[in-house]
Residue frames as a rotation matrix with the C-alpha (Angstrom) as fourth column:
UNK 1
0.783 0.570 0.248 77.36
-0.070 0.477 -0.876 20.05
-0.618 0.669 0.414 -8.45
UNK 2
0.014 -0.800 0.600 79.72
0.706 0.433 0.561 18.63
-0.709 0.415 0.571 -11.06
UNK 3
0.522 0.089 -0.849 81.11
-0.321 -0.901 -0.292 21.14
-0.791 0.425 -0.441 -13.55
UNK 4
0.222 -0.435 0.873 82.60
0.858 0.513 0.037 21.16
-0.464 0.740 0.487 -17.05
UNK 5
-0.291 -0.410 -0.864 84.50
-0.062 -0.893 0.445 23.67
-0.955 0.184 0.235 -19.18
UNK 6
0.784 0.610 0.119 82.92
0.136 0.019 -0.991 24.65
-0.606 0.792 -0.068 -22.50
UNK 7
-0.040 -0.855 0.517 85.33
0.816 0.271 0.511 24.12
-0.577 0.442 0.687 -25.41
UNK 8
0.148 0.189 0.971 83.97
0.849 -0.528 -0.026 27.23
0.508 0.828 -0.238 -27.14
UNK 9
0.629 0.194 0.753 83.47
-0.058 -0.954 0.295 29.96
0.776 -0.229 -0.588 -24.59
UNK 10
-0.355 -0.870 -0.343 85.87
0.207 0.285 -0.936 28.38
0.912 -0.403 0.079 -22.02
UNK 11
-0.094 0.390 0.916 83.45
-0.865 -0.488 0.119 29.03
0.493 -0.781 0.384 -19.18
UNK 12
-0.951 -0.166 -0.262 83.27
0.003 0.840 -0.542 26.62
0.310 -0.516 -0.798 -16.28
UNK 13
-0.275 0.947 0.167 79.61
-0.874 -0.319 0.366 25.61
0.399 -0.045 0.916 -16.02
UNK 14
-0.294 0.275 0.915 77.51
-0.583 0.707 -0.400 23.02
-0.758 -0.651 -0.048 -14.23
UNK 15
-0.918 -0.207 0.339 76.81
0.078 0.744 0.664 19.87
-0.390 0.635 -0.667 -16.28
UNK 16
-0.030 0.980 0.197 73.13
0.678 0.165 -0.716 20.75
-0.735 0.112 -0.669 -16.69
UNK 17
0.345 0.073 -0.936 74.29
-0.418 -0.881 -0.223 23.43
-0.840 0.468 -0.273 -19.14
UNK 18
-0.655 -0.613 -0.441 75.51
-0.702 0.278 0.656 20.72
-0.280 0.739 -0.612 -21.55
UNK 19
0.445 0.813 -0.376 73.45
-0.894 0.427 -0.133 18.46
0.052 0.395 0.917 -23.79
UNK 20
0.410 -0.220 0.885 73.83
-0.266 0.899 0.347 14.69
-0.873 -0.377 0.310 -23.65
UNK 21
0.425 -0.326 -0.844 76.15
-0.865 0.128 -0.485 12.94
0.266 0.937 -0.227 -26.10
UNK 22
0.874 0.022 0.485 76.64
-0.258 0.868 0.425 9.20
-0.412 -0.497 0.764 -25.62
UNK 23
0.789 -0.607 0.094 79.66
0.410 0.406 -0.816 9.24
0.457 0.683 0.570 -27.95
UNK 24
0.178 -0.714 0.677 81.69
-0.530 -0.649 -0.545 11.35
0.829 -0.261 -0.494 -25.50
UNK 25
-0.566 -0.515 -0.643 83.55
0.226 0.654 -0.722 9.87
0.793 -0.554 -0.254 -22.53
UNK 26
-0.971 0.205 -0.121 81.55
0.056 -0.294 -0.954 11.95
-0.231 -0.934 0.274 -20.07
UNK 27
-0.388 0.862 0.325 78.32
0.917 0.395 0.048 11.54
-0.087 0.317 -0.944 -22.14
UNK 28
0.417 0.492 -0.764 78.14
0.425 -0.849 -0.314 15.33
-0.803 -0.193 -0.563 -22.60
UNK 29
0.783 -0.133 0.608 78.62
0.530 -0.370 -0.763 17.70
0.327 0.919 -0.219 -25.54
UNK 30
-0.217 -0.950 -0.227 81.94
0.971 -0.187 -0.146 19.56
0.096 -0.252 0.963 -25.53
UNK 31
-0.828 0.012 0.560 80.18
0.066 -0.991 0.119 22.91
0.556 0.136 0.820 -26.07
UNK 32
-0.798 0.575 -0.179 77.57
0.160 -0.084 -0.984 24.31
-0.581 -0.814 -0.025 -23.71
UNK 33
-0.051 0.893 0.448 73.94
0.899 0.237 -0.369 24.64
-0.436 0.383 -0.815 -24.78
UNK 34
0.575 0.268 -0.773 74.24
0.091 -0.960 -0.265 28.39
-0.813 0.082 -0.576 -25.28
UNK 35
-0.336 -0.792 -0.509 77.23
-0.554 -0.271 0.787 28.05
-0.762 0.547 -0.348 -27.62
UNK 36
-0.756 0.140 0.640 75.56
0.463 0.805 0.371 25.18
-0.463 0.576 -0.673 -29.49
UNK 37
0.310 0.950 -0.034 72.43
0.723 -0.259 -0.640 27.29
-0.617 0.174 -0.767 -29.97
UNK 38
0.418 -0.231 -0.879 74.49
-0.354 -0.932 0.076 30.19
-0.836 0.279 -0.472 -31.31
UNK 39
-0.690 -0.720 0.072 76.45
-0.268 0.347 0.899 27.88
-0.672 0.602 -0.432 -33.63
UNK 40
-0.422 0.618 0.664 73.22
0.785 0.616 -0.074 26.46
-0.454 0.489 -0.744 -35.10
UNK 41
0.593 0.664 -0.455 71.84
0.394 -0.733 -0.555 29.96
-0.702 0.150 -0.696 -35.62
UNK 42
0.130 -0.657 -0.743 75.03
-0.569 -0.663 0.487 31.12
-0.812 0.360 -0.459 -37.39
UNK 43
-0.813 -0.532 -0.237 75.22
-0.516 0.469 0.717 28.01
-0.270 0.705 -0.656 -39.61
UNK 44
-0.036 0.930 0.365 71.53
-0.410 0.319 -0.854 27.20
-0.911 -0.181 0.370 -40.19
UNK 45
0.638 0.292 -0.713 71.80
-0.758 0.070 -0.649 26.82
-0.140 0.954 0.266 -43.99
UNK 46
-0.264 -0.852 -0.452 75.02
-0.849 0.428 -0.311 24.78
0.458 0.301 -0.836 -43.89
UNK 47
-0.741 0.036 0.671 73.61
-0.471 0.685 -0.556 22.43
-0.479 -0.728 -0.490 -41.25
UNK 48
0.328 0.942 0.078 70.41
-0.494 0.241 -0.835 21.91
-0.805 0.236 0.544 -43.27
UNK 49
0.490 -0.225 -0.842 72.45
-0.837 0.148 -0.527 21.09
0.244 0.963 -0.116 -46.40
UNK 50
-0.625 -0.779 0.054 74.65
-0.747 0.577 -0.331 18.68
0.226 -0.247 -0.942 -44.46
UNK 51
-0.428 0.555 0.713 71.63
-0.400 0.592 -0.700 16.86
-0.811 -0.585 -0.031 -43.02
UNK 52
0.605 0.689 -0.400 70.04
-0.631 0.108 -0.768 16.63
-0.487 0.717 0.500 -46.46
UNK 53
0.132 -0.662 -0.737 73.20
-0.861 0.292 -0.416 15.19
0.491 0.690 -0.532 -48.00
UNK 54
-0.765 -0.425 0.484 73.59
-0.631 0.645 -0.431 12.74
-0.129 -0.636 -0.761 -45.12
UNK 55
0.017 0.871 0.491 70.03
-0.454 0.444 -0.772 11.46
-0.891 -0.209 0.403 -45.54
UNK 56
0.689 0.214 -0.692 70.60
-0.723 0.146 -0.675 10.91
-0.043 0.966 0.256 -49.26
UNK 57
-0.155 -0.886 -0.436 73.93
-0.805 0.369 -0.464 9.12
0.573 0.279 -0.771 -48.82
UNK 58
-0.959 -0.234 0.161 72.71
-0.281 0.696 -0.661 6.95
0.043 -0.679 -0.733 -45.95
UNK 59
-0.221 0.970 -0.101 69.09
-0.924 -0.175 0.340 6.37
0.312 0.169 0.935 -47.04
UNK 60
0.195 0.295 -0.935 69.17
-0.188 0.947 0.260 2.57
0.963 0.125 0.240 -46.76
UNK 61
-0.695 -0.519 -0.499 70.92
0.404 0.292 -0.867 2.65
0.595 -0.804 0.007 -43.37
UNK 62
-0.857 0.416 0.304 68.38
-0.515 -0.698 -0.497 5.15
0.006 -0.582 0.813 -42.03
UNK 63
0.054 0.923 -0.380 65.43
-0.830 0.253 0.496 3.10
0.555 0.289 0.781 -43.32
UNK 64
-0.003 -0.131 -0.991 66.84
0.194 0.973 -0.129 -0.10
0.981 -0.192 0.022 -41.77
UNK 65
-0.919 -0.380 -0.107 67.49
0.193 -0.198 -0.961 1.68
0.344 -0.904 0.255 -38.48
UNK 66
-0.545 0.798 0.256 63.91
-0.836 -0.540 -0.095 2.99
0.063 -0.266 0.962 -38.36
UNK 67
0.195 0.615 -0.764 62.59
-0.525 0.724 0.448 -0.45
0.829 0.313 0.464 -39.21
UNK 68
-0.368 -0.431 -0.824 64.56
0.426 0.709 -0.562 -2.09
0.826 -0.558 -0.077 -36.40
UNK 69
-0.981 0.025 0.192 63.50
-0.170 -0.584 -0.794 0.62
0.092 -0.811 0.578 -33.95
UNK 70
-0.203 0.979 -0.033 59.86
-0.924 -0.181 0.338 0.13
0.325 0.099 0.941 -34.91
UNK 71
0.191 0.250 -0.949 60.03
-0.129 0.965 0.228 -3.65
0.973 0.078 0.216 -34.53
UNK 72
-0.653 -0.551 -0.519 61.73
0.446 0.274 -0.852 -3.30
0.612 -0.788 0.067 -31.16
UNK 73
-0.925 0.292 -0.242 59.22
0.039 -0.561 -0.827 -0.74
-0.377 -0.775 0.507 -29.86
UNK 74
-0.798 0.595 0.092 56.17
0.163 0.067 0.984 -1.68
0.580 0.801 -0.150 -31.97
UNK 75
-0.054 0.851 -0.523 53.62
0.896 0.272 0.351 -2.11
0.441 -0.450 -0.777 -29.18
UNK 76
-0.213 -0.101 -0.972 54.71
0.744 -0.661 -0.095 1.03
-0.633 -0.744 0.216 -27.34
UNK 77
-0.959 -0.193 -0.210 54.66
0.011 -0.760 0.650 3.12
-0.285 0.621 0.731 -30.54
UNK 78
-0.586 0.808 0.059 51.22
0.380 0.209 0.901 1.85
0.716 0.551 -0.430 -31.55
UNK 79
0.090 0.615 -0.783 49.84
0.992 0.012 0.124 2.60
0.086 -0.788 -0.609 -28.09
UNK 80
-0.512 -0.363 -0.778 51.45
0.467 -0.878 0.102 6.06
-0.721 -0.312 0.619 -28.09
UNK 81
-0.986 0.157 0.062 49.96
-0.011 -0.424 0.905 6.78
0.168 0.892 0.420 -31.51
UNK 82
-0.290 0.934 -0.209 46.54
0.677 0.354 0.645 5.54
0.676 0.045 -0.735 -30.38
UNK 83
0.019 0.245 -0.969 46.59
0.936 -0.344 -0.068 7.70
-0.351 -0.906 -0.236 -27.27
UNK 84
-0.808 -0.368 -0.460 47.70
0.198 -0.905 0.376 10.76
-0.555 0.213 0.804 -29.24
UNK 85
-0.828 0.541 0.149 44.88
0.120 -0.090 0.989 10.28
0.548 0.836 0.009 -31.76
UNK 86
-0.063 0.834 -0.548 42.38
0.903 0.281 0.324 9.82
0.425 -0.475 -0.771 -28.94
UNK 87
-0.141 -0.079 -0.987 43.44
0.755 -0.654 -0.056 12.99
-0.641 -0.753 0.151 -27.10
UNK 88
-0.623 -0.233 -0.747 43.72
-0.182 -0.885 0.428 15.08
-0.761 0.402 0.509 -30.28
UNK 89
-0.403 0.516 0.756 40.83
0.764 0.645 -0.033 13.57
-0.505 0.564 -0.653 -32.24
UNK 90
0.647 0.748 -0.149 39.00
0.568 -0.602 -0.561 16.83
-0.509 0.278 -0.814 -32.95
UNK 91
0.333 -0.609 -0.720 42.16
-0.440 -0.776 0.453 18.78
-0.834 0.166 -0.526 -33.80
UNK 92
-0.683 -0.596 0.421 43.33
0.022 0.560 0.828 16.03
-0.730 0.575 -0.369 -36.17
UNK 93
-0.060 0.770 0.635 39.95
0.895 0.324 -0.308 15.90
-0.443 0.550 -0.708 -37.89
UNK 94
0.774 0.353 -0.526 39.91
0.189 -0.921 -0.340 19.68
-0.604 0.163 -0.780 -38.32
UNK 95
-0.086 -0.902 -0.423 43.47
-0.494 -0.330 0.804 19.72
-0.865 0.279 -0.417 -39.66
UNK 96
-0.657 -0.115 0.745 42.67
0.434 0.750 0.499 16.93
-0.616 0.651 -0.443 -42.12
UNK 97
0.374 0.896 0.239 39.57
0.801 -0.183 -0.569 18.82
-0.467 0.405 -0.787 -43.29
UNK 98
0.680 -0.174 -0.713 41.48
-0.229 -0.973 0.020 22.04
-0.697 0.149 -0.701 -43.83
UNK 99
-0.429 -0.903 0.037 44.34
-0.318 0.190 0.929 20.23
-0.845 0.387 -0.368 -45.60
UNK 100
-0.361 0.393 0.845 41.86
0.754 0.656 0.017 18.49
-0.548 0.644 -0.534 -47.91
UNK 101
0.701 0.702 -0.126 40.13
0.531 -0.632 -0.565 21.77
-0.476 0.329 -0.815 -48.79
UNK 102
0.496 -0.589 -0.638 43.46
-0.481 -0.798 0.363 23.50
-0.723 0.127 -0.679 -49.48
UNK 103
-0.539 -0.819 -0.199 44.98
-0.683 0.286 0.673 20.64
-0.494 0.498 -0.713 -51.50
UNK 104
0.294 0.813 0.502 41.95
-0.335 0.579 -0.743 18.88
-0.895 0.050 0.443 -53.00
UNK 105
0.837 0.046 -0.545 43.12
-0.547 0.075 -0.834 18.89
0.002 0.996 0.088 -56.63
UNK 106
-0.117 -0.979 -0.167 46.66
-0.913 0.172 -0.370 17.77
0.391 0.109 -0.914 -55.81
UNK 107
-0.459 0.003 0.888 45.40
-0.626 0.708 -0.326 14.97
-0.630 -0.706 -0.323 -53.53
UNK 108
0.599 0.766 0.233 42.93
-0.309 0.490 -0.815 13.67
-0.739 0.416 0.530 -56.13
UNK 109
0.630 -0.445 -0.636 45.64
-0.715 -0.013 -0.699 13.75
0.302 0.895 -0.327 -58.80
UNK 110
-0.453 -0.852 0.262 48.06
-0.883 0.387 -0.267 11.83
0.126 -0.353 -0.927 -56.58
UNK 111
-0.188 0.469 0.863 45.40
-0.482 0.721 -0.497 9.27
-0.856 -0.510 0.090 -55.61
UNK 112
0.830 0.517 -0.208 44.48
-0.401 0.296 -0.867 8.66
-0.386 0.803 0.453 -59.27
UNK 113
0.262 -0.832 -0.488 48.14
-0.823 0.072 -0.564 8.22
0.505 0.550 -0.666 -60.21
UNK 114
-0.559 -0.471 0.683 48.69
-0.792 0.546 -0.272 5.84
-0.245 -0.693 -0.678 -57.29
UNK 115
0.253 0.755 0.605 45.64
-0.414 0.650 -0.638 3.74
-0.874 -0.089 0.477 -58.22
UNK 116
0.858 0.037 -0.513 46.78
-0.509 0.198 -0.838 3.43
0.071 0.980 0.189 -61.84
UNK 117
-0.048 -0.984 -0.172 50.30
-0.832 0.134 -0.538 2.48
0.552 0.117 -0.825 -60.74
UNK 118
-0.925 -0.237 0.298 49.16
-0.376 0.693 -0.615 0.03
-0.061 -0.680 -0.730 -58.02
UNK 119
-0.228 0.925 -0.304 45.93
-0.833 -0.023 0.553 -1.25
0.505 0.379 0.775 -59.56
UNK 120
-0.111 0.155 -0.982 46.21
0.145 0.980 0.138 -4.77
0.983 -0.127 -0.132 -58.11
UNK 121
-0.817 -0.260 -0.514 46.91
0.530 0.009 -0.848 -3.53
0.225 -0.965 0.131 -54.59
UNK 122
-0.838 0.537 0.095 44.12
-0.546 -0.822 -0.164 -0.94
-0.010 -0.189 0.982 -54.86
UNK 123
-0.092 0.836 -0.541 41.56
-0.565 0.404 0.719 -3.56
0.820 0.372 0.435 -55.91
UNK 124
-0.270 -0.076 -0.960 42.52
0.563 0.797 -0.221 -5.78
0.782 -0.600 -0.172 -53.00
UNK 125
-0.972 -0.132 -0.194 42.36
0.234 -0.569 -0.788 -2.82
-0.006 -0.812 0.584 -50.59
UNK 126
-0.617 0.787 0.019 38.95
-0.740 -0.588 0.328 -1.73
0.269 0.188 0.945 -51.89
UNK 127
0.035 0.626 -0.779 37.49
-0.188 0.770 0.610 -5.22
0.982 0.125 0.144 -51.59
UNK 128
-0.509 -0.300 -0.807 38.88
0.676 0.440 -0.590 -5.67
0.532 -0.846 -0.022 -48.09
UNK 129
-0.989 0.150 0.019 37.46
-0.137 -0.832 -0.538 -2.31
-0.064 -0.534 0.843 -47.01
UNK 130
-0.327 0.922 -0.208 34.05
-0.759 -0.125 0.639 -3.10
0.563 0.367 0.741 -48.50
UNK 131
0.042 0.309 -0.950 33.93
0.185 0.932 0.311 -6.52
0.982 -0.189 -0.019 -46.83
UNK 132
-0.755 -0.417 -0.507 35.19
0.561 -0.008 -0.828 -5.21
0.341 -0.909 0.239 -43.49
UNK 133
-0.794 0.524 0.308 32.37
-0.556 -0.831 -0.020 -2.63
0.245 -0.187 0.951 -43.44
UNK 134
0.211 0.907 -0.364 29.94
-0.629 0.411 0.660 -5.55
0.748 0.089 0.657 -43.41
UNK 135
0.184 -0.259 0.948 31.85
-0.944 0.221 0.244 -7.06
-0.272 -0.940 -0.205 -40.47
UNK 136
0.998 0.067 0.007 32.97
-0.061 0.936 -0.346 -10.01
-0.029 0.344 0.938 -42.61
UNK 137
0.345 -0.930 0.125 36.51
0.322 0.243 0.915 -11.47
-0.881 -0.276 0.383 -42.54
UNK 138
0.995 -0.095 -0.006 38.71
-0.043 -0.394 -0.918 -9.69
0.085 0.914 -0.396 -45.09
UNK 139
0.527 -0.834 0.163 42.24
-0.153 0.095 0.984 -11.11
-0.836 -0.543 -0.078 -45.16
UNK 140
0.718 -0.246 0.651 43.09
0.675 0.475 -0.565 -11.61
-0.170 0.845 0.507 -48.84
UNK 141
0.197 -0.744 -0.638 46.49
-0.034 -0.656 0.754 -10.18
-0.980 -0.127 -0.155 -49.82
UNK 142
0.479 -0.118 -0.870 48.01
-0.846 -0.327 -0.422 -9.28
-0.235 0.938 -0.256 -53.18
UNK 143
-0.615 -0.787 -0.052 50.35
-0.783 0.600 0.163 -12.27
-0.097 0.141 -0.985 -52.89
UNK 144
-0.527 0.503 0.684 47.44
0.039 0.819 -0.572 -14.65
-0.849 -0.275 -0.452 -52.24
UNK 145
0.535 0.760 -0.370 45.51
-0.303 -0.236 -0.923 -13.20
-0.789 0.606 0.104 -55.18
UNK 146
0.065 -0.614 -0.787 48.48
-0.998 -0.044 -0.048 -13.79
-0.005 0.788 -0.615 -57.50
UNK 147
-0.839 -0.381 0.388 48.70
-0.432 0.900 -0.051 -17.37
-0.330 -0.210 -0.920 -56.22
UNK 148
-0.050 0.921 0.386 44.99
0.013 0.388 -0.922 -17.95
-0.999 -0.041 -0.031 -56.87
UNK 149
0.592 0.251 -0.766 45.30
-0.685 -0.345 -0.642 -16.72
-0.425 0.904 -0.032 -60.46
UNK 150
-0.388 -0.828 -0.406 48.30
-0.920 0.374 0.118 -18.97
0.054 0.419 -0.906 -61.05
UNK 151
-0.639 0.207 0.741 46.36
-0.184 0.894 -0.409 -21.96
-0.747 -0.397 -0.533 -59.75
UNK 152
0.405 0.861 0.308 43.76
0.264 0.213 -0.941 -21.34
-0.875 0.462 -0.141 -62.46
UNK 153
-0.195 -0.629 0.753 46.47
0.906 0.178 0.384 -20.73
-0.375 0.757 0.535 -65.09
UNK 154
-0.755 -0.092 -0.649 45.59
0.047 -0.995 0.086 -17.01
-0.654 0.034 0.756 -65.18
UNK 155
-0.812 0.583 0.021 42.27
0.056 0.042 0.998 -17.87
0.580 0.812 -0.067 -66.85
UNK 156
-0.236 0.836 0.495 38.65
-0.915 -0.363 0.177 -17.38
0.327 -0.411 0.851 -65.86
UNK 157
-0.851 -0.108 0.514 37.66
-0.375 0.810 -0.451 -20.19
-0.367 -0.577 -0.730 -63.50
UNK 158
-0.009 0.972 0.237 34.18
-0.243 0.227 -0.943 -20.35
-0.970 -0.066 0.234 -65.05
UNK 159
0.878 0.409 -0.247 34.72
-0.301 0.072 -0.951 -20.13
-0.372 0.910 0.186 -68.83
UNK 160
0.471 -0.773 0.424 38.45
0.616 0.633 0.469 -20.88
-0.631 0.040 0.775 -69.07
UNK 161
0.696 -0.180 0.695 39.20
0.568 -0.454 -0.686 -17.85
0.439 0.873 -0.214 -71.25
UNK 162
-0.370 -0.842 -0.393 42.30
0.920 -0.391 -0.028 -15.70
-0.130 -0.372 0.919 -70.90
UNK 163
0.263 0.526 0.809 40.96
0.518 -0.784 0.341 -12.25
0.814 0.330 -0.478 -70.09
UNK 164
-0.524 -0.339 0.781 41.18
-0.403 -0.710 -0.578 -9.39
0.751 -0.617 0.235 -67.64
UNK 165
-0.288 0.362 -0.887 40.43
0.586 0.799 0.136 -11.18
0.758 -0.480 -0.442 -64.38
UNK 166
-0.018 0.375 0.927 38.28
-0.640 -0.717 0.278 -9.91
0.769 -0.588 0.253 -61.54
UNK 167
-0.954 -0.278 0.108 38.05
-0.245 0.525 -0.815 -11.19
0.170 -0.805 -0.569 -57.99
UNK 168
-0.137 0.951 -0.277 34.90
-0.428 0.195 0.882 -13.28
0.893 0.240 0.380 -57.87
UNK 169
-0.527 0.100 0.844 33.30
-0.826 0.174 -0.536 -14.06
-0.201 -0.980 -0.009 -54.50
UNK 170
-0.876 0.212 -0.434 32.30
0.024 0.916 0.400 -17.73
0.482 0.339 -0.808 -54.73
UNK 171
-0.077 0.837 -0.542 29.82
0.997 0.063 -0.044 -17.06
-0.002 -0.544 -0.839 -51.95
UNK 172
0.041 0.116 0.992 28.51
0.474 -0.876 0.083 -13.51
0.879 0.467 -0.091 -52.65
UNK 173
-0.912 -0.389 0.132 29.15
0.117 -0.555 -0.824 -10.74
0.394 -0.736 0.551 -50.13
UNK 174
-0.343 0.877 0.336 25.39
-0.777 -0.466 0.423 -10.21
0.528 -0.116 0.841 -49.96
UNK 175
0.675 0.582 -0.453 25.09
-0.280 0.770 0.573 -13.76
0.682 -0.260 0.683 -48.61
UNK 176
0.883 -0.331 0.332 27.93
-0.331 0.060 0.942 -13.50
-0.331 -0.942 -0.057 -46.09
UNK 177
0.784 -0.612 0.107 30.79
0.532 0.573 -0.623 -14.33
0.320 0.545 0.775 -48.45
UNK 178
0.647 -0.615 -0.451 34.18
0.254 -0.384 0.888 -13.56
-0.719 -0.689 -0.092 -46.98
UNK 179
0.857 -0.476 -0.200 37.05
-0.427 -0.437 -0.792 -11.79
0.289 0.763 -0.577 -48.70
UNK 180
0.279 -0.745 0.606 39.56
-0.584 0.369 0.723 -14.56
-0.762 -0.556 -0.333 -48.05
UNK 181
-0.553 -0.594 -0.584 41.65
-0.826 0.299 0.478 -16.92
-0.109 0.747 -0.656 -50.17
UNK 182
-0.897 0.276 0.346 39.04
0.226 0.958 -0.178 -19.61
-0.381 -0.081 -0.921 -49.50
UNK 183
0.104 0.994 0.015 36.22
0.559 -0.046 -0.828 -17.66
-0.823 0.095 -0.560 -51.15
UNK 184
0.401 -0.039 -0.915 37.87
-0.548 -0.811 -0.205 -15.79
-0.734 0.584 -0.347 -54.02
UNK 185
0.026 -0.384 0.923 38.46
0.664 0.697 0.271 -17.19
-0.747 0.606 0.273 -57.52
UNK 186
-0.733 -0.353 -0.582 39.43
-0.145 -0.754 0.641 -15.45
-0.665 0.554 0.501 -60.79
UNK 187
0.042 0.788 0.614 36.65
0.796 0.346 -0.497 -14.67
-0.604 0.510 -0.613 -63.25
UNK 188
-0.795 -0.217 0.566 36.34
0.556 -0.634 0.537 -12.53
0.242 0.742 0.625 -66.36
UNK 189
-0.893 0.443 -0.083 33.99
-0.364 -0.818 -0.445 -9.56
-0.265 -0.367 0.892 -66.14
UNK 190
-0.365 0.782 -0.505 31.33
-0.703 0.124 0.700 -11.32
0.610 0.611 0.505 -68.22
UNK 191
-0.228 0.238 -0.944 31.18
0.353 0.924 0.148 -14.42
0.908 -0.299 -0.294 -66.00
UNK 192
-0.901 -0.151 -0.408 31.38
0.434 -0.273 -0.858 -12.34
0.018 -0.950 0.312 -62.84
UNK 193
-0.751 0.655 -0.085 28.42
-0.655 -0.755 -0.027 -10.24
-0.082 0.036 0.996 -63.97
UNK 194
-0.238 0.668 -0.705 26.46
-0.451 0.567 0.689 -13.33
0.860 0.482 0.166 -65.04
UNK 195
-0.423 0.029 -0.906 26.87
0.622 0.736 -0.267 -15.00
0.659 -0.676 -0.329 -61.67
UNK 196
-0.064 0.391 0.918 26.20
-0.366 -0.865 0.343 -11.86
0.928 -0.314 0.199 -59.63
UNK 197
-0.423 -0.019 0.906 24.69
-0.906 0.014 -0.423 -12.93
-0.004 -1.000 -0.023 -56.29
UNK 198
0.532 0.665 -0.525 23.44
-0.695 0.696 0.177 -16.29
0.483 0.271 0.833 -57.57
UNK 199
0.481 -0.313 0.819 24.24
-0.520 0.649 0.555 -19.55
-0.705 -0.693 0.149 -55.83
UNK 200
-0.410 -0.775 -0.481 27.07
-0.863 0.159 0.479 -21.31
-0.294 0.612 -0.734 -57.65
UNK 201
-0.858 0.012 0.514 25.45
0.016 1.000 0.004 -24.75
-0.514 0.012 -0.858 -57.46
UNK 202
0.205 0.965 0.161 22.25
0.429 0.059 -0.902 -23.45
-0.880 0.254 -0.402 -59.05
UNK 203
0.608 0.038 -0.793 23.82
-0.474 -0.784 -0.402 -21.08
-0.637 0.620 -0.459 -61.56
UNK 204
-0.279 -0.904 -0.324 26.89
-0.771 0.010 0.636 -22.82
-0.572 0.427 -0.700 -62.96
UNK 205
-0.561 0.055 0.826 25.35
0.286 0.949 0.131 -26.14
-0.777 0.310 -0.548 -64.19
UNK 206
0.459 0.815 0.353 22.96
0.688 -0.075 -0.722 -24.07
-0.562 0.574 -0.595 -66.36
UNK 207
0.326 -0.412 -0.851 25.62
-0.325 -0.894 0.308 -21.60
-0.888 0.176 -0.426 -67.53
UNK 208
0.945 0.113 -0.307 26.53
-0.322 0.153 -0.934 -21.58
-0.059 0.982 0.181 -71.24
UNK 209
0.179 -0.955 -0.236 30.21
-0.717 0.037 -0.696 -22.12
0.674 0.294 -0.678 -70.44
UNK 210
0.640 0.126 0.758 29.61
-0.710 0.475 0.520 -24.91
-0.294 -0.871 0.393 -67.94
UNK 211
0.093 -0.658 -0.747 32.39
-0.533 0.601 -0.596 -27.47
0.841 0.454 -0.294 -67.69
UNK 212
0.931 0.267 -0.247 32.43
0.015 0.651 0.759 -30.44
0.364 -0.711 0.602 -65.37
UNK 213
0.211 -0.949 -0.235 36.22
0.830 0.301 -0.470 -30.33
0.517 -0.096 0.851 -65.33
UNK 214
-0.500 -0.380 0.778 36.33
0.033 -0.907 -0.421 -26.65
0.865 -0.185 0.466 -64.36
UNK 215
0.493 0.749 0.443 33.60
-0.512 -0.162 0.844 -27.20
0.704 -0.643 0.303 -61.77
UNK 216
0.813 -0.236 -0.533 35.63
0.478 0.793 0.378 -29.96
0.333 -0.562 0.757 -60.13
UNK 217
-0.213 -0.967 0.143 38.75
0.727 -0.254 -0.638 -27.79
0.653 -0.032 0.757 -60.16
UNK 218
-0.209 0.223 0.952 36.92
-0.360 -0.923 0.137 -24.90
0.909 -0.314 0.273 -58.50
UNK 219
0.764 0.619 0.184 35.35
-0.414 0.250 0.875 -27.06
0.496 -0.744 0.447 -55.80
UNK 220
0.589 -0.631 -0.504 38.58
0.706 0.706 -0.058 -28.92
0.393 -0.322 0.861 -55.14
UNK 221
-0.382 -0.777 0.500 40.53
0.416 -0.628 -0.658 -25.69
0.825 -0.043 0.564 -54.80
UNK 222
-0.199 0.397 0.896 37.99
-0.640 -0.745 0.188 -24.20
0.742 -0.536 0.403 -52.40
UNK 223
-0.953 -0.285 0.106 37.77
-0.268 0.621 -0.736 -27.43
0.144 -0.730 -0.668 -50.43
UNK 224
-0.119 0.984 0.134 34.14
-0.983 -0.098 -0.157 -28.25
-0.141 -0.150 0.979 -51.16
UNK 225
-0.974 -0.045 -0.223 32.70
-0.079 0.986 0.146 -31.72
0.213 0.160 -0.964 -50.71
UNK 226
-0.410 0.902 -0.134 29.01
0.897 0.425 0.120 -32.48
0.165 -0.071 -0.984 -51.14
UNK 227
0.190 0.456 0.869 28.39
0.474 -0.818 0.326 -28.76
0.860 0.351 -0.371 -51.61
UNK 228
0.991 0.071 -0.114 29.93
0.133 -0.411 0.902 -27.96
0.017 -0.909 -0.417 -48.21
UNK 229
0.425 -0.888 0.178 33.30
-0.439 -0.374 -0.817 -26.31
0.792 0.269 -0.549 -47.68
UNK 230
0.741 -0.216 -0.635 35.73
0.539 0.755 0.374 -28.41
0.399 -0.620 0.676 -45.70
UNK 231
-0.309 -0.927 0.212 38.45
0.616 -0.365 -0.698 -25.75
0.725 -0.085 0.684 -45.35
UNK 232
0.217 0.288 -0.933 38.58
0.888 -0.455 0.066 -23.51
-0.405 -0.843 -0.354 -42.32
UNK 233
0.691 0.115 0.714 38.15
0.525 -0.758 -0.386 -19.94
0.497 0.641 -0.584 -43.53
UNK 234
-0.270 -0.880 -0.390 41.10
0.961 -0.222 -0.164 -17.64
0.058 -0.419 0.906 -42.93
């Protein structure tokens, strides 16, 4: 069997006693595994500090490298993750339960801070989760929601007032309304509550803030013609 001399202990050993290193000419570490292990044990703190400093100095490079690796191996990684979760389902559930019990206050605090900081994203996530539970399409994104608000000049689609806008299901969830860009319009809390699960074509013409112009704008945006939507839902 092929041999190699360790640069540390100077022993002549078989190549299986050396770790791989693609940056070396022979693709092997210069020190044997035993010497490497001893070196790491003797310099544990220094090595940890070096790694920490390297991660800080090369943060963007590391993130980009991980991103490229993920994109290149996406399907394999997803399948590996799925198989691991399947095999270790009970252990993962038990670990999650124990972690929650041990860190309940800290987790709740973090979640509340995250929701306040990412309110728009949280609202979209919550709506998508609620709609998905009912087995309805739920594809609206934060970017699409911002685009919808801009289309209506950041005003309530029903009354035209500038106010805190909510995501109004044109066709209510209770009646099969999807959480997509073809079924969501901006509405103030008052108008949203007034409409509730009512049919738009029955409710809006009798509404105190009814406007033929706003009605036309809503129907045109959603692709309605003769009370039927012409757009293909996404």
